[in-house]
C-alpha positions as semicolon CSV with decimal commas, in nm:
position;residue;x (nm);y (nm);z (nm)
1;X;-1,265;3,127;1,988
2;X;-1,593;2,945;1,901
3;X;-1,890;3,132;1,818
4;X;-2,157;3,065;2,029
5;X;-2,566;3,098;1,888
6;X;-2,861;3,104;2,101
7;X;-2,862;2,731;2,129
8;X;-2,509;2,687;2,271
9;X;-2,580;2,999;2,513
10;X;-2,893;2,799;2,620
11;X;-2,677;2,448;2,636
12;X;-2,454;2,626;2,889
13;X;-2,708;2,792;3,093
14;X;-2,921;2,463;3,148
15;X;-2,593;2,223;3,199
16;X;-2,442;2,501;3,463
17;X;-2,747;2,438;3,666
18;X;-2,810;2,056;3,580
19;X;-2,531;1,885;3,475
20;X;-2,682;1,549;3,508
21;X;-3,008;1,641;3,231
22;X;-3,025;1,360;3,008
23;X;-2,945;1,429;2,618
24;X;-3,334;1,402;2,564
25;X;-3,454;1,658;2,805
26;X;-3,179;1,886;2,713
27;X;-3,231;1,860;2,369
28;X;-3,629;1,921;2,435
29;X;-3,540;2,220;2,651
30;X;-3,357;2,399;2,365
31;X;-3,588;2,269;2,082
32;X;-3,355;2,092;1,888
33;X;-3,359;1,686;1,821
34;X;-3,141;1,514;2,039
35;X;-2,848;1,440;1,771
36;X;-2,787;1,796;1,681
37;X;-2,810;1,911;2,031
38;X;-2,528;1,629;2,157
39;X;-2,335;1,739;1,888
40;X;-2,331;2,091;2,027
41;X;-2,237;1,988;2,334
42;X;-1,949;1,757;2,221
43;X;-1,832;2,080;2,025
44;X;-1,871;2,295;2,336
45;X;-1,648;2,019;2,534
46;X;-1,366;1,998;2,275
47;X;-1,342;2,393;2,255
48;X;-1,264;2,355;2,616
49;X;-1,566;2,592;2,747
50;X;-1,728;2,293;2,911
51;X;-1,446;2,167;3,109
52;X;-1,610;1,866;3,296
53;X;-1,922;1,778;3,521
54;X;-1,888;1,732;3,867
55;X;-2,100;1,668;4,195
56;X;-2,126;1,945;4,476
57;X;-1,992;1,718;4,790
58;X;-2,139;1,828;5,137
59;X;-1,806;1,782;5,319
60;X;-1,969;1,869;5,659
61;X;-2,202;1,587;5,623
62;X;-1,928;1,315;5,515
63;X;-1,669;1,432;5,737
64;X;-1,768;1,698;5,977
65;X;-1,487;1,944;6,012
66;X;-1,400;2,346;5,986
67;X;-1,336;2,577;5,743
68;X;-1,095;2,846;5,758
69;X;-1,018;3,152;5,541
70;X;-0,661;3,287;5,602
71;X;-0,519;3,622;5,438
72;X;-0,152;3,577;5,328
73;X;0,080;3,845;5,266
74;X;0,409;3,771;5,133
75;X;0,750;3,913;5,188
76;X;0,869;3,974;4,837
77;X;0,659;4,029;4,531
78;X;0,846;3,857;4,273
79;X;0,765;3,596;3,993
80;X;0,963;3,336;4,187
81;X;0,813;3,426;4,516
82;X;0,481;3,377;4,369
83;X;0,540;3,051;4,207
84;X;0,688;2,917;4,534
85;X;0,397;2,975;4,750
86;X;0,145;2,878;4,462
87;X;0,354;2,552;4,438
88;X;0,296;2,511;4,829
89;X;-0,078;2,573;4,814
90;X;-0,080;2,267;4,526
91;X;0,067;2,060;4,738
92;X;-0,149;2,102;5,053
93;X;-0,444;1,880;5,017
94;X;-0,602;2,093;5,331
95;X;-0,590;2,412;5,102
96;X;-0,918;2,378;4,899
97;X;-0,942;2,721;4,743
98;X;-0,663;3,012;4,665
99;X;-0,698;3,331;4,475
100;X;-0,477;3,581;4,396
101;X;-0,622;3,941;4,530
102;X;-0,550;4,304;4,503
103;X;-0,546;4,567;4,813
104;X;-0,268;4,518;5,028
105;X;-0,301;4,108;5,058
106;X;-0,144;3,887;4,832
107;X;-0,398;3,586;4,866
108;X;-0,696;3,441;5,004
109;X;-0,680;3,060;5,093
110;X;-0,942;2,830;5,242
111;X;-0,863;2,553;5,430
112;X;-1,119;2,230;5,493
113;X;-0,977;2,061;5,834
114;X;-1,110;1,834;6,057
115;X;-0,994;2,055;6,363
116;X;-0,856;2,362;6,412
117;X;-0,539;2,226;6,579
118;X;-0,507;2,036;6,220
119;X;-0,522;2,371;6,036
120;X;-0,257;2,507;6,272
121;X;-0,024;2,236;6,225
122;X;-0,042;2,302;5,812
123;X;-0,002;2,669;5,870
124;X;0,311;2,621;6,082
125;X;0,460;2,388;5,801
126;X;0,416;2,662;5,571
127;X;0,591;2,896;5,798
128;X;0,863;2,687;5,832
129;X;0,901;2,647;5,446
130;X;1,067;2,845;5,192
131;X;0,741;3,017;5,073
132;X;0,823;3,363;5,208
133;X;0,505;3,450;5,401
134;X;0,555;3,789;5,584
135;X;0,217;3,787;5,790
136;X;-0,111;3,596;5,776
137;X;-0,452;3,628;5,905
138;X;-0,711;3,351;6,033
139;X;-1,070;3,344;5,968
140;X;-1,268;3,035;6,117
141;X;-1,586;3,004;5,912
142;X;-1,883;3,005;6,217
143;X;-2,154;2,951;5,947
144;X;-2,194;2,918;5,580
145;X;-2,441;3,144;5,425
146;X;-2,431;3,054;5,068
147;X;-2,230;2,808;4,887
148;X;-2,338;2,737;4,530
149;X;-2,190;2,680;4,186
150;X;-2,222;2,992;3,935
151;X;-2,511;2,933;3,693
152;X;-2,453;3,070;3,353
153;X;-2,695;3,361;3,250
154;X;-2,794;3,377;2,890
155;X;-2,845;3,714;2,893
156;X;-2,495;3,756;2,998
157;X;-2,358;3,559;2,720
158;X;-2,595;3,702;2,424
């Protein structure tokens, strides 16, 4: 595990909010010269702490559609059944997020689809597969209240 100092923590906090910041602006913000600052960024990348950089795309502007969240309960709770279901999620492009949860439900899955009909067709394919779905509950998103990439809080890492 890489030991982080106050400069590293500050770099992570800034990059989590603004991944497009220039090298010179980042160096200025943490009060280091450009070369040592950028060497720290490379070290954080090589250690796997910084996984990459991306843009948050508003898919509703690009291609209006529907977001649907689904609660999934599996018939069996074995390593094989979890693996089979997770493989199905990974090969379904409409399934854009999936988390395993506790509390009586096995998974929450988010679908981004052109229409509710296209969501249901994808779900029908899942039900016909050998994924082992016992029960599912569909929640159609009517309004997004907040959608953000979590920023790093320097105090939490200190």
